[in-house]
C-alpha positions as CSV (number, residue, x, y, z in Angstrom):
1,X,8.0,106.7,96.3
2,X,5.5,104.0,97.1
3,X,4.9,101.3,94.5
4,X,1.3,102.4,93.9
5,X,2.4,106.0,93.3
6,X,5.1,104.8,90.8
7,X,2.5,102.8,89.0
8,X,0.2,105.7,88.7
9,X,2.9,108.0,87.3
10,X,4.0,105.6,84.5
11,X,2.1,104.9,81.3
12,X,2.9,103.6,77.8
13,X,2.4,105.5,74.5
14,X,2.2,102.9,71.8
15,X,2.6,104.5,68.3
16,X,1.4,102.2,65.6
17,X,1.3,102.8,61.8
18,X,2.8,101.7,58.5
19,X,6.5,102.2,57.7
20,X,7.3,105.9,57.0
21,X,4.1,107.3,58.7
22,X,6.2,109.3,61.2
23,X,6.0,107.2,64.4
24,X,9.7,107.7,65.5
25,X,9.8,111.4,64.6
26,X,6.7,112.0,66.7
27,X,7.8,109.8,69.5
28,X,11.2,111.5,69.8
29,X,9.6,114.9,69.8
30,X,7.1,113.9,72.6
31,X,9.9,112.2,74.6
32,X,12.0,115.4,74.5
33,X,9.1,117.5,75.8
34,X,8.3,115.1,78.6
35,X,11.9,114.9,79.7
36,X,11.9,118.7,79.8
37,X,9.2,118.4,82.5
38,X,11.5,116.2,84.6
39,X,9.4,113.1,83.9
40,X,11.2,109.7,83.7
41,X,10.8,108.8,80.0
42,X,12.2,106.0,77.9
43,X,11.9,105.5,74.1
44,X,11.9,101.9,72.9
45,X,12.9,102.6,69.3
46,X,12.9,99.5,67.0
47,X,16.0,100.6,65.1
48,X,18.0,100.9,68.3
49,X,16.7,97.5,69.6
50,X,17.7,95.8,66.3
51,X,21.3,96.2,67.3
52,X,20.7,93.8,70.2
53,X,18.7,91.3,68.1
54,X,15.5,92.2,70.0
55,X,13.4,92.8,67.0
56,X,12.7,91.1,63.7
57,X,13.3,92.4,60.2
58,X,10.9,93.9,57.6
59,X,10.4,90.6,55.9
60,X,9.2,88.8,59.1
61,X,6.2,86.4,59.2
62,X,3.1,87.3,61.2
63,X,4.2,85.0,64.0
64,X,7.5,86.7,64.2
65,X,6.0,90.1,64.2
66,X,3.5,89.2,67.0
67,X,6.3,87.8,69.1
68,X,8.3,91.0,68.5
69,X,5.4,93.1,69.6
70,X,4.8,91.0,72.7
71,X,8.5,91.3,73.6
72,X,8.3,95.1,73.3
73,X,5.2,95.0,75.4
74,X,6.9,93.1,78.1
75,X,9.7,95.8,78.4
76,X,7.1,98.5,78.3
77,X,5.1,96.9,81.1
78,X,8.2,96.7,83.3
79,X,9.0,100.3,82.7
80,X,5.4,101.5,83.2
81,X,4.9,99.8,86.5
82,X,8.1,101.4,87.7
83,X,6.8,104.9,87.0
84,X,8.4,105.5,83.6
85,X,6.6,107.0,80.7
86,X,7.4,104.6,77.9
87,X,7.1,105.4,74.1
88,X,7.1,102.5,71.6
89,X,7.0,103.5,67.9
90,X,6.6,100.3,65.9
91,X,4.5,99.2,63.0
92,X,2.9,96.4,65.1
93,X,0.4,95.7,62.3
94,X,-1.9,93.2,64.0
95,X,-4.6,94.1,66.5
96,X,-4.4,90.9,68.5
97,X,-0.9,91.6,69.8
98,X,-1.5,95.3,70.4
99,X,-4.7,94.5,72.3
100,X,-2.8,91.9,74.4
101,X,-0.3,94.5,75.4
102,X,-3.1,96.9,76.3
103,X,-4.6,94.3,78.6
104,X,-1.2,93.5,80.2
105,X,0.1,97.0,80.6
106,X,-3.1,98.6,81.7
107,X,-2.0,102.3,81.5
108,X,-1.8,102.1,77.7
109,X,-2.5,104.8,75.2
110,X,-2.7,103.8,71.5
111,X,-1.7,106.4,68.9
112,X,-2.5,105.6,65.3
113,X,0.0,107.4,63.1
114,X,-1.6,107.5,59.7
115,X,-0.7,108.8,56.2
116,X,-1.8,107.7,52.7
117,X,0.3,105.1,51.0
118,X,1.2,107.6,48.2
119,X,2.8,109.8,50.8
120,X,4.6,106.8,52.4
121,X,6.2,105.9,49.1
122,X,7.3,109.5,48.5
123,X,9.0,109.5,52.0
124,X,10.6,106.1,51.4
125,X,14.3,107.2,51.6
126,X,15.4,103.7,52.5
127,X,13.8,102.1,49.5
128,X,11.7,99.6,51.5
129,X,8.5,100.1,49.4
130,X,10.6,99.8,46.2
131,X,12.1,96.5,47.3
132,X,8.6,95.2,48.3
133,X,7.2,96.1,44.9
134,X,10.2,94.4,43.2
135,X,9.4,91.2,45.2
136,X,12.5,91.4,47.4
137,X,10.3,91.9,50.6
138,X,7.4,89.5,50.1
139,X,6.0,90.0,53.6
140,X,6.1,93.8,53.6
141,X,3.3,95.4,55.5
142,X,0.9,97.5,53.4
143,X,2.0,96.1,50.0
144,X,1.8,92.3,50.3
145,X,0.8,91.9,53.9
146,X,-2.1,93.6,55.7
147,X,-1.9,96.4,58.2
148,X,-4.8,96.3,60.7
149,X,-5.7,99.8,62.0
150,X,-6.8,100.1,65.6
151,X,-10.5,99.8,66.3
152,X,-10.6,102.5,68.9
153,X,-7.3,104.3,69.4
154,X,-7.1,107.0,72.0
155,X,-5.5,109.3,69.4
156,X,-5.3,109.4,65.5
157,X,-2.7,111.7,64.0
158,X,-2.4,112.3,60.3
159,X,1.2,113.3,59.6
160,X,0.5,114.3,56.0
161,X,-1.9,117.0,57.2
162,X,-0.2,118.3,60.4
163,X,3.3,119.2,61.6
164,X,5.1,117.2,64.2
165,X,4.4,120.0,66.7
166,X,0.6,120.0,65.9
167,X,0.4,116.2,66.1
168,X,2.3,116.2,69.4
169,X,0.0,118.9,70.8
170,X,-3.0,116.6,70.1
171,X,-1.2,113.9,72.0
172,X,-0.5,116.1,75.0
173,X,-4.1,117.3,75.2
174,X,-5.3,113.7,75.1
175,X,-2.9,112.8,77.9
176,X,-4.3,115.7,79.9
177,X,-7.9,114.6,79.2
178,X,-7.1,111.1,80.4
179,X,-5.4,112.3,83.5
180,X,-1.9,111.1,82.7
181,X,-0.5,114.7,82.6
182,X,-1.4,117.7,84.8
183,X,-2.8,121.0,83.4
184,X,0.4,122.8,84.5
185,X,2.6,120.3,82.7
186,X,0.7,120.6,79.4
187,X,0.6,124.3,79.7
188,X,4.4,124.4,80.1
189,X,4.8,122.2,77.0
190,X,2.5,124.1,74.7
191,X,3.2,127.6,76.0
192,X,-0.4,128.5,76.8
193,X,-3.1,127.6,79.4
194,X,-4.3,124.0,79.0
195,X,-7.6,122.7,80.2
196,X,-8.9,119.2,80.6
197,X,-11.8,118.2,78.3
198,X,-14.4,115.6,79.1
199,X,-13.4,112.1,77.7
200,X,-15.8,110.2,75.6
201,X,-16.4,106.7,76.6
202,X,-14.6,104.2,74.3
203,X,-17.0,102.1,72.2
204,X,-16.9,98.4,72.6
205,X,-17.0,95.8,69.9
206,X,-14.9,95.0,66.8
207,X,-16.1,97.7,64.5
208,X,-13.3,100.2,63.8
209,X,-13.7,103.7,65.0
210,X,-14.8,106.2,62.2
211,X,-11.4,107.8,62.1
212,X,-9.7,104.5,61.7
213,X,-12.1,103.3,59.1
214,X,-11.3,106.3,56.9
215,X,-7.5,105.7,57.4
216,X,-5.2,103.0,56.1
217,X,-7.4,99.9,55.6
218,X,-6.5,96.3,56.6
219,X,-6.1,95.1,53.0
220,X,-2.7,95.1,51.4
221,X,-2.3,97.7,48.6
222,X,-1.2,95.1,46.1
223,X,1.7,95.3,43.7
224,X,-0.3,96.6,40.7
225,X,-1.9,99.5,42.5
226,X,1.3,100.3,44.4
227,X,3.2,100.3,41.2
228,X,0.9,103.0,39.8
229,X,1.3,105.0,43.0
230,X,5.1,104.5,42.9
231,X,5.2,106.0,39.4
232,X,4.0,109.3,40.9
233,X,6.4,109.2,43.8
234,X,9.2,111.1,42.0
235,X,7.0,114.2,42.0
236,X,8.1,116.8,44.6
237,X,5.9,117.1,47.7
238,X,3.8,120.2,48.0
239,X,5.1,122.9,50.3
240,X,3.5,122.8,53.7
241,X,3.8,121.2,57.1
242,X,7.0,119.5,58.1
243,X,6.6,115.8,57.9
244,X,8.2,113.0,59.9
245,X,9.8,109.8,58.7
246,X,8.9,106.4,60.0
């Protein structure tokens, strides 16, 4: 395969969102479906990379987090230009580093995986939010440090409202609309005929997209408000769609 053809077949799916929003669950589901098509697919999961000291911990500084995101972006760029579909589920809370990766990778699709902080605390099986509220994680994103939602992500999925399958179907449709997947491929994945829709031109400027403005804001929740939220976290979740973790 010629180099130009390889570059055209690869792209990066960058899944950003707060801890517990469902990034890894969604990324794993998408990766399995893409591999079922015979497409070269790699998942750069933060938890796997931690084993090799390639990522920083939950209590990292802003500088460390930005360096971490740039490092992941470098690996994603190498894979993408060699024809690999690369999925990167990571908090990556700062727009600057995500936007830098977009510029360097080129074929870059940003997926904002969103859920209310109340839901994230309920899902918190590892106790990260509890530790942050107790002061054991002073740099925890969303409690004491800000999360900056994307200005104009290609896709916004709200995992508290839709199942993993429904969220993934939105992703596959968008990839078809952008020309990264073929109609036959998406039809095979979703089990029905898929058609490409016209793509709206992305808005320029620093103002967040409407969907992002309604989602998790850039201001930390704060310990007082989060403590009130955490007091309700013991209540069982309502029956409904299956939700992902992280």
